[in-house]
N, CA, C, O and the ligand as a Tripos MOL2 file, in Angstrom:
@<TRIPOS>MOLECULE
protein
  281   279    71     0     0
PROTEIN
NO_CHARGES

@<TRIPOS>ATOM
      1 N         118.8850   91.1450   95.8720 N.3       1 MET1
      2 CA        117.8220   91.4230   96.8630 C.3       1 MET1
      3 C         116.8370   90.2250   96.9070 C.2       1 MET1
      4 O         116.1740   89.9230   95.9150 O.2       1 MET1
      5 N         116.7620   89.5920   98.0050 N.am      2 SER2
      6 CA        115.9170   88.4200   98.1220 C.3       2 SER2
      7 C         114.6060   88.7290   98.7870 C.2       2 SER2
      8 O         113.7220   87.8780   98.8910 O.2       2 SER2
      9 N         114.4870   90.0000   99.2510 N.am      3 ASP3
     10 CA        113.2180   90.2500   99.9870 C.3       3 ASP3
     11 C         112.1520   90.9430   99.0310 C.2       3 ASP3
     12 O         111.1100   91.4410   99.4570 O.2       3 ASP3
     13 N         112.5130   90.9220   97.7430 N.am      4 LYS4
     14 CA        111.5110   91.4680   96.7750 C.3       4 LYS4
     15 C         111.3420   90.5090   95.6580 C.2       4 LYS4
     16 O         112.2970   89.8550   95.2370 O.2       4 LYS4
     17 N         110.1100   90.4080   95.1550 N.am      5 VAL5
     18 CA        109.7720   89.5580   94.0360 C.3       5 VAL5
     19 C         109.1590   90.3870   92.9490 C.2       5 VAL5
     20 O         108.2180   91.1410   93.1970 O.2       5 VAL5
     21 N         109.6710   90.2650   91.7530 N.am      6 PHE6
     22 CA        109.0760   91.0370   90.6600 C.3       6 PHE6
     23 C         108.1260   90.1230   89.9040 C.2       6 PHE6
     24 O         108.5290   89.0560   89.4390 O.2       6 PHE6
     25 N         106.8990   90.5200   89.7790 N.am      7 ILE7
     26 CA        105.9150   89.7260   89.1190 C.3       7 ILE7
     27 C         105.0930   90.6310   88.1570 C.2       7 ILE7
     28 O         105.0600   91.8540   88.2880 O.2       7 ILE7
     29 N         104.4580   89.9790   87.2220 N.am      8 THR8
     30 CA        103.7520   90.7510   86.2370 C.3       8 THR8
     31 C         102.2830   91.0560   86.6560 C.2       8 THR8
     32 O         101.6470   91.9500   86.0980 O.2       8 THR8
     33 N         101.7830   90.3190   87.6160 N.am      9 GLU9
     34 CA        100.4220   90.5260   88.0400 C.3       9 GLU9
     35 C         100.2710   90.2310   89.5400 C.2       9 GLU9
     36 O         100.5810   89.1270   89.9880 O.2       9 GLU9
     37 N          99.8170   91.1700   90.2790 N.am     10 LEU10
     38 CA         99.6790   91.0080   91.7020 C.3      10 LEU10
     39 C          98.4850   90.1250   92.0750 C.2      10 LEU10
     40 O          97.3890   90.3300   91.5530 O.2      10 LEU10
     41 N          98.6720   89.1640   92.9540 N.am     11 PRO11
     42 CA         97.5880   88.2990   93.3860 C.3      11 PRO11
     43 C          96.7180   88.9880   94.3990 C.2      11 PRO11
     44 O          97.0000   90.0850   94.8830 O.2      11 PRO11
     45 N          95.6110   88.2660   94.7040 N.am     12 ASN12
     46 CA         94.7650   88.9100   95.7360 C.3      12 ASN12
     47 C          95.1930   88.4170   97.1330 C.2      12 ASN12
     48 O          95.8290   87.3730   97.2740 O.2      12 ASN12
     49 N          94.8230   89.2010   98.1540 N.am     13 CYS13
     50 CA         95.1650   88.8620   99.5240 C.3      13 CYS13
     51 C          94.4080   87.6550   99.9900 C.2      13 CYS13
     52 O          93.1770   87.6440   99.9560 O.2      13 CYS13
     53 N          95.1210   86.6200  100.4300 N.am     14 ASP14
     54 CA         94.5160   85.3690  100.9320 C.3      14 ASP14
     55 C          93.6920   85.6440  102.1770 C.2      14 ASP14
     56 O          92.6410   85.0260  102.3430 O.2      14 ASP14
     57 N          94.0940   86.5010  103.0210 N.am     15 ILE15
     58 CA         93.4310   86.6580  104.2870 C.3      15 ILE15
     59 C          92.1560   87.4540  104.1250 C.2      15 ILE15
     60 O          91.1360   87.0950  104.7130 O.2      15 ILE15
     61 N          92.1770   88.5070  103.3570 N.am     16 CYS16
     62 CA         90.9100   89.2170  103.0230 C.3      16 CYS16
     63 C          89.9290   88.3770  102.3240 C.2      16 CYS16
     64 O          88.7260   88.4380  102.5750 O.2      16 CYS16
     65 N          90.4600   87.5650  101.4190 N.am     17 LYS17
     66 CA         89.6700   86.6850  100.6150 C.3      17 LYS17
     67 C          88.8540   85.6850  101.4900 C.2      17 LYS17
     68 O          87.6580   85.4750  101.2850 O.2      17 LYS17
     69 N          89.5660   85.0870  102.4710 N.am     18 SER18
     70 CA         88.9050   84.0200  103.2930 C.3      18 SER18
     71 C          88.1190   84.7010  104.4080 C.2      18 SER18
     72 O          87.1280   84.1320  104.8670 O.2      18 SER18
     73 N          88.4910   85.8380  104.8460 N.am     19 ALA19
     74 CA         87.8490   86.4030  106.0040 C.3      19 ALA19
     75 C          86.6100   87.2390  105.6130 C.2      19 ALA19
     76 O          85.5630   87.1950  106.2600 O.2      19 ALA19
     77 N          86.7920   87.9890  104.5330 N.am     20 GLU20
     78 CA         85.6710   88.8630  104.2200 C.3      20 GLU20
     79 C          85.1740   88.7150  102.7660 C.2      20 GLU20
     80 O          84.2720   89.4150  102.3070 O.2      20 GLU20
     81 N          85.8190   87.7620  102.0780 N.am     21 GLU21
     82 CA         85.4600   87.4280  100.6550 C.3      21 GLU21
     83 C          85.5010   88.6730   99.8220 C.2      21 GLU21
     84 O          84.6320   88.8710   98.9740 O.2      21 GLU21
     85 N          86.5050   89.5410  100.0370 N.am     22 LYS22
     86 CA         86.6690   90.6320   99.1300 C.3      22 LYS22
     87 C          88.0320   90.5830   98.4650 C.2      22 LYS22
     88 O          88.9970   90.0750   99.0360 O.2      22 LYS22
     89 N          88.1020   91.1080   97.2740 N.am     23 ALA23
     90 CA         89.3670   90.9860   96.5090 C.3      23 ALA23
     91 C          90.2280   92.2050   96.8100 C.2      23 ALA23
     92 O          89.9110   93.3200   96.3970 O.2      23 ALA23
     93 N          91.2980   91.9850   97.5190 N.am     24 VAL24
     94 CA         92.2070   93.0770   97.8030 C.3      24 VAL24
     95 C          93.6030   92.6400   97.2080 C.2      24 VAL24
     96 O          94.0600   91.5100   97.3860 O.2      24 VAL24
     97 N          94.1920   93.5510   96.5440 N.am     25 THR25
     98 CA         95.5140   93.2610   95.9550 C.3      25 THR25
     99 C          96.5740   92.9800   96.9520 C.2      25 THR25
    100 O          96.8100   93.8050   97.8340 O.2      25 THR25
    101 N          97.2160   91.8840   96.8670 N.am     26 ALA26
    102 CA         98.2470   91.5800   97.8170 C.3      26 ALA26
    103 C          99.5780   92.2900   97.4950 C.2      26 ALA26
    104 O          99.9250   92.4950   96.3320 O.2      26 ALA26
    105 N         100.2910   92.6480   98.5360 N.am     27 LYS27
    106 CA        101.5720   93.3330   98.3010 C.3      27 LYS27
    107 C         102.7280   92.5290   98.8600 C.2      27 LYS27
    108 O         103.8900   92.8320   98.5870 O.2      27 LYS27
    109 N         102.4100   91.4760   99.6620 N.am     28 TYR28
    110 CA        103.4710   90.6990  100.2820 C.3      28 TYR28
    111 C         103.1670   89.2340  100.2080 C.2      28 TYR28
    112 O         101.9990   88.8450  100.2210 O.2      28 TYR28
    113 N         104.1970   88.3980  100.1310 N.am     29 ASP29
    114 CA        104.0740   86.9680  100.1960 C.3      29 ASP29
    115 C         104.9610   86.5090  101.3070 C.2      29 ASP29
    116 O         106.1860   86.5830  101.2150 O.2      29 ASP29
    117 N         104.3500   86.0400  102.3510 N.am     30 GLY30
    118 CA        105.2110   85.7060  103.5480 C.3      30 GLY30
    119 C         104.5760   84.7790  104.5720 C.2      30 GLY30
    120 O         103.4340   84.3330  104.4560 O.2      30 GLY30
    121 N         105.4080   84.5210  105.5950 N.am     31 LEU31
    122 CA        105.0240   83.7290  106.7090 C.3      31 LEU31
    123 C         104.1190   84.4750  107.6100 C.2      31 LEU31
    124 O         104.4030   85.6270  107.9380 O.2      31 LEU31
    125 N         103.0020   83.8650  108.0490 N.am     32 THR32
    126 CA        102.0700   84.5280  108.9860 C.3      32 THR32
    127 C         102.3570   84.1030  110.4060 C.2      32 THR32
    128 O         103.1290   83.1730  110.6410 O.2      32 THR32
    129 N         101.7370   84.7810  111.3500 N.am     33 ILE33
    130 CA        101.9170   84.4490  112.7460 C.3      33 ILE33
    131 C         101.3390   83.0880  113.0270 C.2      33 ILE33
    132 O         101.6160   82.5070  114.0770 O.2      33 ILE33
    133 N         100.5320   82.5560  112.1060 N.am     34 TYR34
    134 CA         99.9260   81.2150  112.3170 C.3      34 TYR34
    135 C         100.8330   80.1430  111.8320 C.2      34 TYR34
    136 O         100.5510   78.9600  112.0230 O.2      34 TYR34
    137 N         101.9200   80.5150  111.2090 N.am     35 GLY35
    138 CA        102.8720   79.5220  110.7410 C.3      35 GLY35
    139 C         102.6910   79.0620  109.2740 C.2      35 GLY35
    140 O         103.4600   78.2440  108.7690 O.2      35 GLY35
    141 N         101.7070   79.5840  108.6430 N.am     36 SER36
    142 CA        101.4810   79.2430  107.2550 C.3      36 SER36
    143 C         101.8630   80.4050  106.3800 C.2      36 SER36
    144 O         102.0300   81.5260  106.8590 O.2      36 SER36
    145 N         102.0100   80.1290  105.0290 N.am     37 TRP37
    146 CA        102.2920   81.2040  104.1230 C.3      37 TRP37
    147 C         101.0640   81.7670  103.4980 C.2      37 TRP37
    148 O         100.0750   81.0650  103.2860 O.2      37 TRP37
    149 N         101.1230   83.0330  103.2010 N.am     38 ALA38
    150 CA         99.9210   83.5950  102.5130 C.3      38 ALA38
    151 C         100.3330   84.8490  101.7330 C.2      38 ALA38
    152 O         101.3220   85.5200  102.0290 O.2      38 ALA38
    153 N          99.5570   85.1010  100.7820 N.am     39 LYS39
    154 CA         99.6850   86.4090  100.0770 C.3      39 LYS39
    155 C          98.9230   87.3860  100.8780 C.2      39 LYS39
    156 O          97.7750   87.1310  101.2440 O.2      39 LYS39
    157 N          99.5290   88.5150  101.1690 N.am     40 MET40
    158 CA         98.8680   89.4940  102.0730 C.3      40 MET40
    159 C          98.9090   90.8980  101.5420 C.2      40 MET40
    160 O          99.8980   91.3040  100.9310 O.2      40 MET40
    161 N          97.8550   91.6490  101.7620 N.am     41 CYS41
    162 CA         97.8380   93.0570  101.4490 C.3      41 CYS41
    163 C          98.6430   93.7370  102.5630 C.2      41 CYS41
    164 O          99.0880   93.1040  103.5200 O.2      41 CYS41
    165 N          98.8070   95.0480  102.3960 N.am     42 LYS42
    166 CA         99.6340   95.7510  103.3460 C.3      42 LYS42
    167 C          99.0960   95.7010  104.8050 C.2      42 LYS42
    168 O          99.8450   95.5100  105.7630 O.2      42 LYS42
    169 N          97.7460   95.8860  104.9190 N.am     43 ASP43
    170 CA         97.1200   95.8490  106.2260 C.3      43 ASP43
    171 C          97.3000   94.4570  106.8760 C.2      43 ASP43
    172 O          97.6780   94.3500  108.0420 O.2      43 ASP43
    173 N          97.0200   93.3930  106.0900 N.am     44 CYS44
    174 CA         97.0970   92.0670  106.6900 C.3      44 CYS44
    175 C          98.5830   91.7610  107.0290 C.2      44 CYS44
    176 O          98.8450   91.1070  108.0380 O.2      44 CYS44
    177 N          99.5260   92.2070  106.2330 N.am     45 PHE45
    178 CA        100.9350   91.9400  106.4830 C.3      45 PHE45
    179 C         101.3640   92.5600  107.7900 C.2      45 PHE45
    180 O         102.1670   92.0040  108.5400 O.2      45 PHE45
    181 N         100.8020   93.7370  108.0400 N.am     46 GLN46
    182 CA        101.1390   94.4310  109.3570 C.3      46 GLN46
    183 C         100.5680   93.7100  110.5130 C.2      46 GLN46
    184 O         101.1560   93.6580  111.5940 O.2      46 GLN46
    185 N          99.3840   93.1350  110.2820 N.am     47 ASP47
    186 CA         98.6620   92.4240  111.4140 C.3      47 ASP47
    187 C          99.1950   90.9990  111.5550 C.2      47 ASP47
    188 O          99.4000   90.5160  112.6690 O.2      47 ASP47
    189 N          99.4170   90.3310  110.4260 N.am     48 TYR48
    190 CA         99.6490   88.8600  110.5430 C.3      48 TYR48
    191 C         101.0240   88.4340  110.0330 C.2      48 TYR48
    192 O         101.4440   87.3060  110.2930 O.2      48 TYR48
    193 N         101.7260   89.2890  109.3250 N.am     49 GLY49
    194 CA        103.0110   88.9460  108.7940 C.3      49 GLY49
    195 C         104.1400   88.8680  109.8130 C.2      49 GLY49
    196 O         104.1120   89.5760  110.8190 O.2      49 GLY49
    197 N         105.1380   88.0140  109.5640 N.am     50 LYS50
    198 CA        106.2040   87.9310  110.5180 C.3      50 LYS50
    199 C         107.3460   88.8870  110.1550 C.2      50 LYS50
    200 O         108.3000   89.0710  110.9110 O.2      50 LYS50
    201 N         107.2100   89.4840  108.9690 N.am     51 GLY51
    202 CA        108.2430   90.4660  108.5910 C.3      51 GLY51
    203 C         108.9270   90.0470  107.2810 C.2      51 GLY51
    204 O         108.6910   88.9630  106.7460 O.2      51 GLY51
    205 N         109.7970   90.9670  106.7820 N.am     52 LEU52
    206 CA        110.4790   90.7160  105.5600 C.3      52 LEU52
    207 C         111.7980   90.0300  105.8070 C.2      52 LEU52
    208 O         112.4390   90.2500  106.8350 O.2      52 LEU52
    209 N         112.2020   89.2060  104.8760 N.am     53 GLY53
    210 CA        113.5220   88.6060  104.9010 C.3      53 GLY53
    211 C         113.5300   87.1630  104.4210 C.2      53 GLY53
    212 O         112.4700   86.6060  104.1350 O.2      53 GLY53
    213 N         114.6550   86.5690  104.3320 N.am     54 ILE54
    214 CA        114.7860   85.2100  103.8240 C.3      54 ILE54
    215 C         114.0510   84.2890  104.8040 C.2      54 ILE54
    216 O         114.2340   84.3180  106.0210 O.2      54 ILE54
    217 N         113.1910   83.4590  104.1590 N.am     55 GLY55
    218 CA        112.4580   82.4740  105.0030 C.3      55 GLY55
    219 C         111.2780   83.1410  105.7090 C.2      55 GLY55
    220 O         110.5600   82.4450  106.4270 O.2      55 GLY55
    221 N         111.0400   84.3930  105.5590 N.am     56 GLN56
    222 CA        109.9250   85.0440  106.2440 C.3      56 GLN56
    223 C         108.9460   85.7050  105.3080 C.2      56 GLN56
    224 O         107.7520   85.4050  105.3250 O.2      56 GLN56
    225 N         109.4370   86.5760  104.5170 N.am     57 GLY57
    226 CA        108.4420   87.3190  103.7060 C.3      57 GLY57
    227 C         109.1410   88.0860  102.6000 C.2      57 GLY57
    228 O         110.3030   88.4770  102.7150 O.2      57 GLY57
    229 N         108.3970   88.2870  101.5290 N.am     58 GLN58
    230 CA        108.8960   89.0310  100.4160 C.3      58 GLN58
    231 C         107.8700   90.0410   99.9310 C.2      58 GLN58
    232 O         106.6640   89.8020   99.9830 O.2      58 GLN58
    233 N         108.3610   91.1480   99.4700 N.am     59 GLU59
    234 CA        107.5110   92.1440   98.9710 C.3      59 GLU59
    235 C         107.2640   91.8770   97.4510 C.2      59 GLU59
    236 O         108.1940   91.6160   96.6880 O.2      59 GLU59
    237 N         106.0390   91.9500   97.0760 N.am     60 LEU60
    238 CA        105.6580   91.6910   95.6640 C.3      60 LEU60
    239 C         105.6730   93.0250   94.9440 C.2      60 LEU60
    240 O         105.0180   93.9800   95.3630 O.2      60 LEU60
    241 N         106.4250   93.0820   93.8590 N.am     61 ILE61
    242 CA        106.5030   94.2930   93.0740 C.3      61 ILE61
    243 C         106.1110   94.0690   91.6550 C.2      61 ILE61
    244 O         106.5900   93.1420   91.0010 O.2      61 ILE61
    245 N         105.2500   94.9050   91.1770 N.am     62 LEU62
    246 CA        104.8300   94.7530   89.7730 C.3      62 LEU62
    247 C         105.9590   95.1800   88.8610 C.2      62 LEU62
    248 O         106.5650   96.2380   89.0340 O.2      62 LEU62
    249 N         106.2300   94.3130   87.8650 N.am     63 LYS63
    250 CA        107.2860   94.5550   86.9200 C.3      63 LYS63
    251 C         107.0960   95.8400   86.2030 C.2      63 LYS63
    252 O         108.0440   96.5930   85.9830 O.2      63 LYS63
    253 N         105.8420   96.1050   85.8260 N.am     64 THR64
    254 CA        105.5310   97.2620   85.0400 C.3      64 THR64
    255 C         105.8340   98.5580   85.8180 C.2      64 THR64
    256 O         106.1240   99.5950   85.2190 O.2      64 THR64
    257 N         105.7630   98.4840   87.1580 N.am     65 SER65
    258 CA        105.9970   99.6730   87.9210 C.3      65 SER65
    259 C         107.4530  100.0320   87.9640 C.2      65 SER65
    260 O         107.8110  101.0860   88.4890 O.2      65 SER65
    261 N         108.3220   99.1690   87.4160 N.am     66 GLN66
    262 CA        109.7290   99.4630   87.4600 C.3      66 GLN66
    263 C         110.0970  100.2400   86.1930 C.2      66 GLN66
    264 O         111.1240  100.9170   86.1370 O.2      66 GLN66
    265 N         109.2460  100.1290   85.1910 N.am     67 LYS67
    266 CA        109.5230  100.8850   83.9350 C.3      67 LYS67
    267 C         109.2630  102.4160   84.1250 C.2      67 LYS67
    268 O         108.3370  102.8500   84.8100 O.2      67 LYS67
    269 N         110.0860  103.1250   83.5160 N.am     68 GLU68
    270 CA        109.8050  104.5540   83.5340 C.3      68 GLU68
    271 C         109.0210  104.9750   82.3340 C.2      68 GLU68
    272 O         109.5970  105.3150   81.3010 O.2      68 GLU68
    273 N         107.7350  104.9610   82.4430 N.am     69 VAL69
    274 CA        106.8520  105.2610   81.3380 C.3      69 VAL69
    275 C         106.2580  106.6280   81.6260 C.2      69 VAL69
    276 O         105.6300  106.8800   82.6550 O.2      69 VAL69
    277 N         106.4940  107.4850   80.6600 N.am     70 LYS70
    278 CA        106.0050  108.8740   80.9390 C.3      70 LYS70
    279 C         105.2890  109.3920   79.7030 C.2      70 LYS70
    280 O         104.8000  110.5210   79.7010 O.2      70 LYS70
    281 ZN         94.3790   91.5940  103.3950 Zn       71 ZN71
@<TRIPOS>BOND
     1     1     2 1
     2     2     3 1
     3     3     4 2
     4     3     5 am
     5     5     6 1
     6     6     7 1
     7     7     8 2
     8     7     9 am
     9     9    10 1
    10    10    11 1
    11    11    12 2
    12    11    13 am
    13    13    14 1
    14    14    15 1
    15    15    16 2
    16    15    17 am
    17    17    18 1
    18    18    19 1
    19    19    20 2
    20    19    21 am
    21    21    22 1
    22    22    23 1
    23    23    24 2
    24    23    25 am
    25    25    26 1
    26    26    27 1
    27    27    28 2
    28    27    29 am
    29    29    30 1
    30    30    31 1
    31    31    32 2
    32    31    33 am
    33    33    34 1
    34    34    35 1
    35    35    36 2
    36    35    37 am
    37    37    38 1
    38    38    39 1
    39    39    40 2
    40    39    41 am
    41    41    42 1
    42    42    43 1
    43    43    44 2
    44    43    45 am
    45    45    46 1
    46    46    47 1
    47    47    48 2
    48    47    49 am
    49    49    50 1
    50    50    51 1
    51    51    52 2
    52    51    53 am
    53    53    54 1
    54    54    55 1
    55    55    56 2
    56    55    57 am
    57    57    58 1
    58    58    59 1
    59    59    60 2
    60    59    61 am
    61    61    62 1
    62    62    63 1
    63    63    64 2
    64    63    65 am
    65    65    66 1
    66    66    67 1
    67    67    68 2
    68    67    69 am
    69    69    70 1
    70    70    71 1
    71    71    72 2
    72    71    73 am
    73    73    74 1
    74    74    75 1
    75    75    76 2
    76    75    77 am
    77    77    78 1
    78    78    79 1
    79    79    80 2
    80    79    81 am
    81    81    82 1
    82    82    83 1
    83    83    84 2
    84    83    85 am
    85    85    86 1
    86    86    87 1
    87    87    88 2
    88    87    89 am
    89    89    90 1
    90    90    91 1
    91    91    92 2
    92    91    93 am
    93    93    94 1
    94    94    95 1
    95    95    96 2
    96    95    97 am
    97    97    98 1
    98    98    99 1
    99    99   100 2
   100    99   101 am
   101   101   102 1
   102   102   103 1
   103   103   104 2
   104   103   105 am
   105   105   106 1
   106   106   107 1
   107   107   108 2
   108   107   109 am
   109   109   110 1
   110   110   111 1
   111   111   112 2
   112   111   113 am
   113   113   114 1
   114   114   115 1
   115   115   116 2
   116   115   117 am
   117   117   118 1
   118   118   119 1
   119   119   120 2
   120   119   121 am
   121   121   122 1
   122   122   123 1
   123   123   124 2
   124   123   125 am
   125   125   126 1
   126   126   127 1
   127   127   128 2
   128   127   129 am
   129   129   130 1
   130   130   131 1
   131   131   132 2
   132   131   133 am
   133   133   134 1
   134   134   135 1
   135   135   136 2
   136   135   137 am
   137   137   138 1
   138   138   139 1
   139   139   140 2
   140   139   141 am
   141   141   142 1
   142   142   143 1
   143   143   144 2
   144   143   145 am
   145   145   146 1
   146   146   147 1
   147   147   148 2
   148   147   149 am
   149   149   150 1
   150   150   151 1
   151   151   152 2
   152   151   153 am
   153   153   154 1
   154   154   155 1
   155   155   156 2
   156   155   157 am
   157   157   158 1
   158   158   159 1
   159   159   160 2
   160   159   161 am
   161   161   162 1
   162   162   163 1
   163   163   164 2
   164   163   165 am
   165   165   166 1
   166   166   167 1
   167   167   168 2
   168   167   169 am
   169   169   170 1
   170   170   171 1
   171   171   172 2
   172   171   173 am
   173   173   174 1
   174   174   175 1
   175   175   176 2
   176   175   177 am
   177   177   178 1
   178   178   179 1
   179   179   180 2
   180   179   181 am
   181   181   182 1
   182   182   183 1
   183   183   184 2
   184   183   185 am
   185   185   186 1
   186   186   187 1
   187   187   188 2
   188   187   189 am
   189   189   190 1
   190   190   191 1
   191   191   192 2
   192   191   193 am
   193   193   194 1
   194   194   195 1
   195   195   196 2
   196   195   197 am
   197   197   198 1
   198   198   199 1
   199   199   200 2
   200   199   201 am
   201   201   202 1
   202   202   203 1
   203   203   204 2
   204   203   205 am
   205   205   206 1
   206   206   207 1
   207   207   208 2
   208   207   209 am
   209   209   210 1
   210   210   211 1
   211   211   212 2
   212   211   213 am
   213   213   214 1
   214   214   215 1
   215   215   216 2
   216   215   217 am
   217   217   218 1
   218   218   219 1
   219   219   220 2
   220   219   221 am
   221   221   222 1
   222   222   223 1
   223   223   224 2
   224   223   225 am
   225   225   226 1
   226   226   227 1
   227   227   228 2
   228   227   229 am
   229   229   230 1
   230   230   231 1
   231   231   232 2
   232   231   233 am
   233   233   234 1
   234   234   235 1
   235   235   236 2
   236   235   237 am
   237   237   238 1
   238   238   239 1
   239   239   240 2
   240   239   241 am
   241   241   242 1
   242   242   243 1
   243   243   244 2
   244   243   245 am
   245   245   246 1
   246   246   247 1
   247   247   248 2
   248   247   249 am
   249   249   250 1
   250   250   251 1
   251   251   252 2
   252   251   253 am
   253   253   254 1
   254   254   255 1
   255   255   256 2
   256   255   257 am
   257   257   258 1
   258   258   259 1
   259   259   260 2
   260   259   261 am
   261   261   262 1
   262   262   263 1
   263   263   264 2
   264   263   265 am
   265   265   266 1
   266   266   267 1
   267   267   268 2
   268   267   269 am
   269   269   270 1
   270   270   271 1
   271   271   272 2
   272   271   273 am
   273   273   274 1
   274   274   275 1
   275   275   276 2
   276   275   277 am
   277   277   278 1
   278   278   279 1
   279   279   280 2
@<TRIPOS>SUBSTRUCTURE
     1 MET1         2 RESIDUE 1 A MET
     2 SER2         6 RESIDUE 1 A SER
     3 ASP3        10 RESIDUE 1 A ASP
     4 LYS4        14 RESIDUE 1 A LYS
     5 VAL5        18 RESIDUE 1 A VAL
     6 PHE6        22 RESIDUE 1 A PHE
     7 ILE7        26 RESIDUE 1 A ILE
     8 THR8        30 RESIDUE 1 A THR
     9 GLU9        34 RESIDUE 1 A GLU
    10 LEU10       38 RESIDUE 1 A LEU
    11 PRO11       42 RESIDUE 1 A PRO
    12 ASN12       46 RESIDUE 1 A ASN
    13 CYS13       50 RESIDUE 1 A CYS
    14 ASP14       54 RESIDUE 1 A ASP
    15 ILE15       58 RESIDUE 1 A ILE
    16 CYS16       62 RESIDUE 1 A CYS
    17 LYS17       66 RESIDUE 1 A LYS
    18 SER18       70 RESIDUE 1 A SER
    19 ALA19       74 RESIDUE 1 A ALA
    20 GLU20       78 RESIDUE 1 A GLU
    21 GLU21       82 RESIDUE 1 A GLU
    22 LYS22       86 RESIDUE 1 A LYS
    23 ALA23       90 RESIDUE 1 A ALA
    24 VAL24       94 RESIDUE 1 A VAL
    25 THR25       98 RESIDUE 1 A THR
    26 ALA26      102 RESIDUE 1 A ALA
    27 LYS27      106 RESIDUE 1 A LYS
    28 TYR28      110 RESIDUE 1 A TYR
    29 ASP29      114 RESIDUE 1 A ASP
    30 GLY30      118 RESIDUE 1 A GLY
    31 LEU31      122 RESIDUE 1 A LEU
    32 THR32      126 RESIDUE 1 A THR
    33 ILE33      130 RESIDUE 1 A ILE
    34 TYR34      134 RESIDUE 1 A TYR
    35 GLY35      138 RESIDUE 1 A GLY
    36 SER36      142 RESIDUE 1 A SER
    37 TRP37      146 RESIDUE 1 A TRP
    38 ALA38      150 RESIDUE 1 A ALA
    39 LYS39      154 RESIDUE 1 A LYS
    40 MET40      158 RESIDUE 1 A MET
    41 CYS41      162 RESIDUE 1 A CYS
    42 LYS42      166 RESIDUE 1 A LYS
    43 ASP43      170 RESIDUE 1 A ASP
    44 CYS44      174 RESIDUE 1 A CYS
    45 PHE45      178 RESIDUE 1 A PHE
    46 GLN46      182 RESIDUE 1 A GLN
    47 ASP47      186 RESIDUE 1 A ASP
    48 TYR48      190 RESIDUE 1 A TYR
    49 GLY49      194 RESIDUE 1 A GLY
    50 LYS50      198 RESIDUE 1 A LYS
    51 GLY51      202 RESIDUE 1 A GLY
    52 LEU52      206 RESIDUE 1 A LEU
    53 GLY53      210 RESIDUE 1 A GLY
    54 ILE54      214 RESIDUE 1 A ILE
    55 GLY55      218 RESIDUE 1 A GLY
    56 GLN56      222 RESIDUE 1 A GLN
    57 GLY57      226 RESIDUE 1 A GLY
    58 GLN58      230 RESIDUE 1 A GLN
    59 GLU59      234 RESIDUE 1 A GLU
    60 LEU60      238 RESIDUE 1 A LEU
    61 ILE61      242 RESIDUE 1 A ILE
    62 LEU62      246 RESIDUE 1 A LEU
    63 LYS63      250 RESIDUE 1 A LYS
    64 THR64      254 RESIDUE 1 A THR
    65 SER65      258 RESIDUE 1 A SER
    66 GLN66      262 RESIDUE 1 A GLN
    67 LYS67      266 RESIDUE 1 A LYS
    68 GLU68      270 RESIDUE 1 A GLU
    69 VAL69      274 RESIDUE 1 A VAL
    70 LYS70      278 RESIDUE 1 A LYS
    71 ZN71       281 GROUP 0 **** ****
């Protein structure tokens, strides 16, 4: 699966950070409608993301969330 990236720590959303200077956890890393790449939260990805797929965008998934810890 190439549209998902497993990482240990989620980065902050680049768009929220530059637009409103607030720290929002990013859920996607992808191409924006402006032609540049950015880490995006869910809201920003829906507004500015080009979509998921090779060369477009990837969903960021926390590695720890894959473990079944109960
Ligand atoms: Zn955002």
